[in-house]
N, C-alpha and C positions, 0 to 999 in steps of 0.2 A: 646373560649377562650384557651381551653386545646390541640385544634387543635392547635393558632397562636403562643402559648407557645412549642407546639412538632413542628413550624417548624422554629421557633429560634433558637432552642438549633439543630437540626440538620446540618441551616444556618451555625450556628459558630461553630459547628465539623465539616466542610467541610472545613472551614479559616485557622481551626486550621491545618489539617490535611497537608492542599496543602502549605503551607509554607516551613515545612521541606524538599514537595513529590520537590521543588523547587528546595530547595539547594543540592537536593543528586542527580540529575541530571536529569533532563527532558531537548531534544533535540528536538528540530523540525524541519523544512523543507518543502519546493516546488520543485517537481519534471518533466518535462518535456524528452519526447521521442519520440521511434519507435516503434510499436504494433505490431511483429510478429506473424502469426500465424501459427499452424503449425497442421499436423495430419489431419484430413476430414478439420477443420476449415480451412487449407489453401487452400482445393481446391475449396473452395464457395468465399472465401475473397482474396484481395489484401493485402500488409502491409499498415497498418495506424497509428495513435499518438494515445499516454496517457497523461492523464496528471494527477499530483498526490501531495496528499497534504499527511503531516504523520507528529505521534512524538515519541517519546521510551522515557520511564521512565527506566533508566540507573540504576540497582540492585545491589549488592556489588559484585565482583568476573567475571565481562565482561559478565554478562548477561544483557540481557533487554527485557524490554516487550514492543511491539511495532504497533500502532494503524494506516492503511492507507485509505485512502479515495483516487481513482480514478475515470476518463472518459476518457473513449472513447471508437475511431471510427474505420471502415476499412468496404473503399468500393467493394461491389461485382463484383466479375469478371466474367469474358465469355463475350461473343456475342452478342449485347442489356440488356446487366445486370446493372440495375440500381439502385440507393441504396443504404443504407450502415449498418452494423451493427453498432452498440451503447453500447458500456457497461457499467453500471457504478454500484460499488461496490465499500465495503471495508474489510480489512483483517488484525483482530487481529492474529499476529506472536510473537514465542521467539525468541530474539535475541543472537549471542553467539558472541563478539567477539574475536579474535586471539590474537590482538593484545591490551596490556594497552590501557587507553581515552589519556597519554603523549606522543605517535608512532606517525611520521609524518605520514604514511599511516597506517590507519589502516585498515583489511582485516575481513566484519562479511558475517557470514551465518544465515540462516535465514529459517523458517517452520513455516506455518498457516494454519487460517482455517478463510473462508469469506463470503459474502453472496450478491449477484449479480443480477441487474438487466437487461435483455437482451431486445434490441428490433432488430431484423432481419429487419422491414421496410417491406414494399411491404404486408399489412396490416395480417400479420402472426399476432396472439396475442403477446404482452412482458410473459414472464416467469421470476420469482426470482426463485435462485435457489441457492445453494451450494456451494464451489468450496474451494478449497487448492492451496498448494503455495509452494515451495521452491526454494530459493536461496543462490544467495552471494555479496556482493557489497565489495566497497572497496572506505573510506574514506578518501581526503587526508589534514592534514593543511595547511590552506588559511593563513600566516600572524603569528601574534604571538596573533590575537582575538582568538572565541570559533570559526569560521565560517570557514565550509569543505565542500569540495568540494565531493559530494559522486557520486561513477558511479556502476548502478548495476544492476542486471536481477533478473529474479523471475518466474519462469516455475510456470504459473497457469493451471489447470485444473478445468471448473464449468461444472456441471452436465445441460442437456436438459431436455423438455420431447423430448420420445424415445432411441434412444440408445447411442447415442453418444456424444460427449462433445465438449465444445467449449476449446482447449488448447490452450494458446499461449505461446511468449517471451517478455512480457517490456521490453525495455533495454533503461535506463532510464537517465540521467546525472541531478544533483539537487544539491542545498543546503542549509546546515543544520546547525541548529546556535543555545544557552544555553549551558546548562550546561555538 
């Protein structure tokens, strides 16, 4: 019975805490785009695609905390090469907006750390590794509502087994909604 009461208390606190968070500025969105392998990754794979979803909780002072999830695929290159590299991952970032939310175009910079699952295909064992990234985006207001068109990129580097890293540059165009 004590556990049930504790669960109810935690659920009530979560509901109460989420109401002000929603009012303070949570933006969420989706973003498809191109994934450009760089460095060693570029010698192994061609340009591919990426799709993602994320949310940013805006704090006072143009600073936000962002969480992203993404899935991408790049085809192996070379004579007779078949298969592809697939990345599934998430990143937690700090975002700083250089302009206020009321600006028609808002430039933002971001940096963070993530965790990725890498599948090189071809019988190579899957790997789950840490990564980091830093980038920039511009969010353009669309009409009088809260919808924004966001164009962005973030240099990302993910560890692999061995000495090399997967370095890539996703270039995305997406929509965000919310406060």
